[in-house]
ROSEKOL-820655 format. One record per residue (C-alpha): chain; z, x, y. Coordinates in steps of 0.2 Angstrom, whole numbers, always signed. Each point is the difference from the previous one (the first is absolute). Layout:
% ROSEKOL-820655
   cadena      pz      px      py
        A       Z       X       Y
...
END
This chain:
% ROSEKOL-820655
   cadena      pz      px      py
        A    +280    +635    +497
        A     -16      -9      -2
        A     -16     +10      -6
        A      -8      -9     +14
        A      +7      -9     +15
        A      -8     -11     +14
        A     +11      -3     +16
        A      -5     -12     +14
        A     -17      -3      -7
        A     -12     -11     +10
        A     -18      -3      -4
        A     -13      -8     +12
        A     -19      -3      +0
        A     -10      +6     +13
        A      -8     -16     +10
        A     -16      -2     +10
        A      +7      +3     +17
        A     +15     -11      -5
        A     +18      +3      -4
        A      +0      +6     -19
        A     +10     -13     -11
        A     +15      +9      -8
        A      -1      -2     -19
        A     +18     +10      -3
        A     +13      +2     +12
        A     +15     +11      -1
        A      +0      +2     -19
        A     +10     +13      -9
        A      +2      +4     -18
        A      +2     +15     -14
        A      -9      +2     -16
        A      +9      +9     -13
        A      -8     +12     -13
        A      -3      -7     -17
        A      -1     -18      +5
        A     -15     -12      +0
        A      -3     -11     +16
        A     -11     -14      +3
        A      -6      -6     +17
        A      -5     -18      -1
        A      -4     -14     +12
        A     -12     -14      +2
        A     -19      +4      +2
        A      -3      +7     +16
        A     +17      +4      +5
        A      -3     +18      +2
        A      +6      +8     -15
        A     -14     +12      -1
        A      +1      +5     +18
        A     +19      +2      +0
        A      -2     +12     -15
        A     -14      +9      +9
        A     +11      +4     +15
        A     +13      +9     -11
        A     -13     +14      -4
        A      +3     +17      +7
        A     -12      +3     +15
        A     -10     +13     -10
        A      -4     -13     -13
        A      -9     -13     +12
END
């Protein structure tokens, strides 16, 4: 059983009255205790926003 699990995660940005572009759609994964993970991608691909979307609601 993973220490952390995300199921069917989707992230979109709020737009100026327009439809929000979806950055992640229906992504699921688990993170095991005692492991090191790396979230990488090209500049501007949304790694920081994606990771921020995983914070608990009380951490925002």
